[in-house]
MMTF fields as JSON, N, C-alpha, C and O atoms, coordinates in Angstrom:
{
  "mmtfVersion": "1.0.0",
  "mmtfProducer": "UNKNOWN",
  "numBonds": 279,
  "numAtoms": 280,
  "numGroups": 70,
  "numChains": 1,
  "numModels": 1,
  "chainsPerModel": [1],
  "groupsPerChain": [70],
  "chainIdList": ["A"],
  "bondAtomList": [4, 2, 8, 6, 12, 10, 16, 14, 20, 18, 24, 22, 28, 26, 32, 30, 36, 34, 40, 38, 44, 42, 48, 46, 52, 50, 56, 54, 60, 58, 64, 62, 68, 66, 72, 70, 76, 74, 80, 78, 84, 82, 88, 86, 92, 90, 96, 94, 100, 98, 104, 102, 108, 106, 112, 110, 116, 114, 120, 118, 124, 122, 128, 126, 132, 130, 136, 134, 140, 138, 144, 142, 148, 146, 152, 150, 156, 154, 160, 158, 164, 162, 168, 166, 172, 170, 176, 174, 180, 178, 184, 182, 188, 186, 192, 190, 196, 194, 200, 198, 204, 202, 208, 206, 212, 210, 216, 214, 220, 218, 224, 222, 228, 226, 232, 230, 236, 234, 240, 238, 244, 242, 248, 246, 252, 250, 256, 254, 260, 258, 264, 262, 268, 266, 272, 270, 276, 274],
  "bondOrderList": [1, 1, 1, 1, 1, 1, 1, 1, 1, 1, 1, 1, 1, 1, 1, 1, 1, 1, 1, 1, 1, 1, 1, 1, 1, 1, 1, 1, 1, 1, 1, 1, 1, 1, 1, 1, 1, 1, 1, 1, 1, 1, 1, 1, 1, 1, 1, 1, 1, 1, 1, 1, 1, 1, 1, 1, 1, 1, 1, 1, 1, 1, 1, 1, 1, 1, 1, 1, 1],
  "groupList": [{"groupName": "UNK", "atomNameList": ["N", "CA", "C", "O"], "elementList": ["N", "C", "C", "O"], "formalChargeList": [0, 0, 0, 0], "bondAtomList": [1, 0, 2, 1, 3, 2], "bondOrderList": [1, 1, 2], "singleLetterCode": "X", "chemCompType": "L-PEPTIDE LINKING"}],
  "groupTypeList": [0, 0, 0, 0, 0, 0, 0, 0, 0, 0, 0, 0, 0, 0, 0, 0, 0, 0, 0, 0, 0, 0, 0, 0, 0, 0, 0, 0, 0, 0, 0, 0, 0, 0, 0, 0, 0, 0, 0, 0, 0, 0, 0, 0, 0, 0, 0, 0, 0, 0, 0, 0, 0, 0, 0, 0, 0, 0, 0, 0, 0, 0, 0, 0, 0, 0, 0, 0, 0, 0],
  "groupIdList": [1, 2, 3, 4, 5, 6, 7, 8, 9, 10, 11, 12, 13, 14, 15, 16, 17, 18, 19, 20, 21, 22, 23, 24, 25, 26, 27, 28, 29, 30, 31, 32, 33, 34, 35, 36, 37, 38, 39, 40, 41, 42, 43, 44, 45, 46, 47, 48, 49, 50, 51, 52, 53, 54, 55, 56, 57, 58, 59, 60, 61, 62, 63, 64, 65, 66, 67, 68, 69, 70],
  "secStructList": [7, 7, 1, 7, 7, 7, 7, 7, 7, 3, 3, 7, 1, 1, 1, 3, 3, 7, 7, 7, 7, 2, 2, 2, 2, 2, 2, 6, 6, 7, 7, 6, 6, 7, 3, 3, 7, 7, 7, 7, 5, 4, 4, 4, 6, 5, 7, 7, 7, 7, 3, 3, 7, 2, 2, 2, 2, 2, 2, 2, 2, 2, 2, 1, 4, 4, 4, 6, 7, 7],
  "xCoordList": [0.412, -0.084, 0.858, 1.923, 0.373, 1.181, 0.921, -0.254, 2.234, 2.262, 2.31, 2.592, 2.067, 2.244, 1.668, 2.202, 0.491, -0.081, -0.229, -0.39, -0.143, -0.589, -1.992, -2.309, -2.905, -4.531, -4.893, -4.221, -5.357, -5.918, -7.262, -8.355, -6.687, -7.947, -9.542, -9.375, -10.762, -11.388, -12.089, -11.731, -13.493, -14.399, -15.755, -15.824, -16.447, -17.768, -18.341, -18.035, -19.313, -20.712, -20.825, -21.669, -19.575, -19.861, -18.295, -17.66, -17.678, -15.551, -15.651, -16.451, -14.127, -13.606, -13.092, -13.278, -12.33, -12.561, -11.628, -11.222, -11.197, -9.876, -10.76, -11.98, -10.041, -10.262, -9.854, -8.725, -10.249, -9.683, -9.36, -10.286, -7.594, -7.292, -8.635, -9.132, -9.057, -9.974, -9.067, -9.638, -7.536, -6.811, -6.634, -6.274, -6.721, -6.984, -8.518, -8.707, -9.32, -10.664, -10.88, -10.979, -11.01, -10.276, -10.197, -11.008, -8.571, -8.0, -8.948, -9.303, -9.068, -10.266, -11.247, -11.742, -11.905, -13.651, -14.002, -15.046, -13.665, -14.602, -15.707, -15.407, -16.415, -17.488, -18.694, -18.695, -19.326, -19.822, -20.644, -21.122, -21.04, -21.687, -20.839, -21.128, -19.385, -18.69, -18.541, -18.426, -18.473, -18.076, -16.327, -15.574, -15.954, -14.874, -14.062, -14.442, -13.424, -13.255, -11.807, -10.903, -12.387, -10.975, -11.036, -11.721, -9.075, -8.303, -7.65, -7.647, -6.904, -6.248, -5.204, -5.352, -4.141, -2.851, -1.548, -0.445, -2.137, -1.367, 0.075, 0.74, 0.575, 1.759, 2.65, 3.863, 2.316, 2.717, 1.882, 2.009, 1.185, 0.291, -0.007, 0.383, -0.631, -1.491, -2.751, -2.85, -3.895, -4.882, -5.34, -5.74, -5.241, -5.557, -6.615, -7.485, -6.672, -8.77, -9.163, -9.556, -9.189, -9.509, -10.936, -11.894, -10.889, -12.178, -13.01, -12.427, -14.444, -15.046, -15.648, -16.418, -15.459, -15.94, -17.861, -17.989, -18.86, -20.287, -20.05, -20.409, -19.427, -19.471, -19.271, -19.893, -18.44, -17.686, -18.11, -17.989, -18.722, -20.45, -21.507, -21.983, -21.981, -22.796, -22.738, -23.624, -21.095, -21.342, -21.181, -21.664, -20.36, -20.391, -21.918, -22.273, -22.732, -24.196, -24.994, -25.743, -24.915, -25.452, -25.508, -26.466, -24.142, -23.394, -23.537, -23.738, -23.502, -23.595, -25.003, -25.312, -25.994, -27.586, -28.115, -28.985, -26.792, -27.857, -27.164, -26.644, -26.759, -26.817, -28.087, -27.951, -29.035, -29.809, -31.325, -32.438, -30.671, -31.491, -31.562, -32.236, -30.398, -30.91, -31.359, -31.877],
  "yCoordList": [-1.447, -0.056, 0.856, 0.806, 1.942, 3.47, 4.13, 4.305, 4.736, 5.542, 6.964, 7.631, 7.619, 9.396, 9.401, 8.896, 9.955, 10.576, 11.791, 12.398, 12.465, 14.246, 13.871, 12.846, 14.702, 14.504, 16.001, 16.67, 16.72, 17.632, 18.044, 17.56, 19.754, 19.894, 20.559, 21.387, 19.942, 20.422, 21.159, 21.003, 22.248, 22.693, 21.719, 20.683, 21.944, 21.371, 22.561, 23.728, 21.771, 22.652, 23.274, 24.12, 22.631, 23.018, 23.136, 22.09, 24.291, 23.913, 23.578, 23.675, 22.819, 21.475, 20.351, 19.797, 19.573, 18.437, 17.762, 18.153, 16.592, 15.389, 14.688, 14.812, 13.747, 12.038, 11.401, 11.796, 10.263, 9.64, 8.369, 7.559, 7.773, 7.117, 5.6, 5.753, 4.262, 3.73, 2.461, 1.781, 2.542, 0.752, 1.292, 0.385, 2.902, 3.289, 3.261, 3.03, 3.509, 3.564, 2.289, 2.29, 0.875, -0.444, -1.164, -1.885, -0.648, -0.742, -0.571, -1.262, 0.453, 1.126, 1.108, 1.752, -0.29, -0.708, 0.819, 0.951, 1.84, 3.32, 3.574, 4.301, 3.173, 3.164, 5.1, 5.651, 5.337, 6.816, 6.455, 5.321, 7.873, 7.704, 7.403, 7.758, 6.655, 6.506, 7.512, 8.602, 7.595, 8.454, 8.489, 7.615, 9.543, 10.405, 11.313, 12.432, 10.957, 12.468, 12.974, 12.657, 13.793, 14.628, 16.321, 17.329, 15.54, 16.745, 17.518, 17.317, 18.565, 19.424, 19.849, 20.813, 19.238, 19.533, 20.331, 19.941, 22.066, 22.93, 23.121, 23.81, 22.147, 22.175, 21.221, 21.253, 20.599, 19.686, 19.974, 19.15, 21.037, 21.629, 20.395, 20.307, 19.314, 18.224, 17.669, 17.311, 17.693, 17.036, 15.624, 15.071, 15.115, 13.819, 13.203, 13.192, 12.734, 11.573, 10.329, 9.655, 9.813, 8.854, 8.542, 9.315, 6.909, 6.23, 6.404, 6.916, 6.01, 5.662, 4.897, 5.03, 3.226, 1.992, 2.157, 2.493, 1.964, 1.236, 1.831, 2.946, 0.944, 0.748, 2.024, 2.38, 2.997, 3.924, 5.352, 6.438, 4.914, 5.869, 6.374, 7.508, 4.784, 4.793, 5.533, 6.304, 5.236, 5.499, 6.801, 7.485, 7.254, 8.882, 9.211, 9.713, 9.07, 9.791, 9.437, 10.32, 8.097, 8.396, 8.261, 8.142, 8.295, 8.315, 9.645, 9.885, 10.68, 12.648, 12.463, 13.001, 11.529, 11.896, 10.644, 10.383, 10.304, 8.865, 9.514, 8.61, 10.721, 11.407, 12.258, 13.192, 12.392, 12.959, 12.317, 12.696, 11.133, 10.144, 9.023, 7.998, 9.768, 9.089, 9.912, 9.421],
  "zCoordList": [0.092, 0.264, 0.244, 0.859, -0.66, -0.845, 0.274, 0.596, 1.264, 2.419, 2.229, 3.225, 1.038, 0.607, -0.471, -1.458, -0.519, -1.408, -1.248, -0.189, -3.049, -3.381, -3.517, -4.122, -2.948, -3.247, -3.853, -3.069, -4.51, -4.404, -4.074, -4.367, -2.924, -1.826, -3.118, -4.014, -2.811, -4.363, -3.057, -1.889, -3.664, -2.64, -2.422, -3.084, -1.819, -1.434, -0.927, -0.685, -0.865, -0.333, 0.944, 1.24, 1.99, 3.278, 3.042, 2.905, 2.992, 3.013, 2.046, 1.116, 2.415, 1.493, 1.525, 2.609, 0.557, 0.573, -0.149, -1.244, 0.495, -0.64, -1.272, -1.163, -2.114, -2.068, -1.303, -1.012, -0.559, -0.05, -0.708, -0.706, -1.62, -2.359, -1.74, -0.625, -2.612, -2.81, -1.476, -0.624, -1.77, -1.219, -0.071, 0.68, 0.851, 1.956, 2.768, 3.963, 1.936, 2.252, 2.8, 4.027, 2.071, 1.994, 3.25, 3.83, 3.634, 4.663, 6.086, 7.04, 5.706, 6.865, 7.325, 8.25, 6.159, 6.077, 5.993, 6.632, 5.573, 5.1, 3.73, 2.783, 3.789, 2.457, 3.289, 4.39, 2.169, 1.871, 2.998, 3.026, 4.62, 5.721, 6.413, 7.555, 6.345, 7.097, 8.005, 7.444, 9.944, 10.563, 10.794, 10.367, 11.464, 11.14, 12.253, 12.596, 12.529, 13.642, 12.566, 11.793, 13.16, 12.303, 12.645, 12.47, 13.613, 14.476, 13.953, 12.738, 14.325, 14.123, 14.904, 15.656, 14.821, 15.041, 14.87, 14.486, 15.418, 15.265, 15.24, 14.466, 16.554, 16.508, 15.436, 15.646, 14.609, 13.648, 12.028, 11.122, 11.886, 11.168, 10.595, 9.43, 11.086, 10.111, 10.847, 12.021, 9.635, 10.283, 10.193, 9.168, 11.351, 11.232, 11.113, 11.983, 10.253, 10.223, 10.593, 9.641, 11.612, 12.282, 12.169, 12.16, 12.061, 11.328, 12.592, 13.547, 12.759, 14.177, 13.863, 12.912, 14.905, 14.364, 15.001, 16.178, 14.362, 14.631, 16.073, 16.455, 16.745, 18.574, 18.922, 19.923, 18.282, 19.094, 18.706, 19.274, 17.382, 17.59, 18.115, 18.146, 18.762, 19.604, 20.635, 21.003, 21.462, 22.449, 22.58, 23.483, 21.505, 21.471, 21.5, 22.567, 20.728, 20.409, 21.724, 22.142, 22.515, 23.583, 24.838, 25.602, 25.037, 26.642, 26.871, 28.062, 26.103, 26.801, 27.425, 28.488, 26.577, 26.862, 28.483, 29.315, 27.968, 29.5, 30.397, 31.05, 30.934, 32.353, 32.13, 32.921, 31.588, 31.568, 31.806, 32.171, 31.377, 31.765, 33.189, 33.279, 34.465, 35.434, 36.459, 37.462]
}
C-alpha cells in the first residue's frame, strides 16, 4: 500500500474536501456514510482523520444523553 499520496483539495458545499484513495478506504473499512473524527494538530501543522467504528459512534452519540436519563 502506498503510504504517501498527493491529492488536490476541492471545493464542497460546506467547505473543502479531498478524495480518500480507494486502497486507504478499503484498509480502514470506510464507505459512503462512514463517520470519521477530524482533528487539527496545530503544533505539527497536520490534519488527522480517524475512522469511528459503529460501536464507538453509538457510545459517542448516546453517552452524553445517558446522564439526563438518570
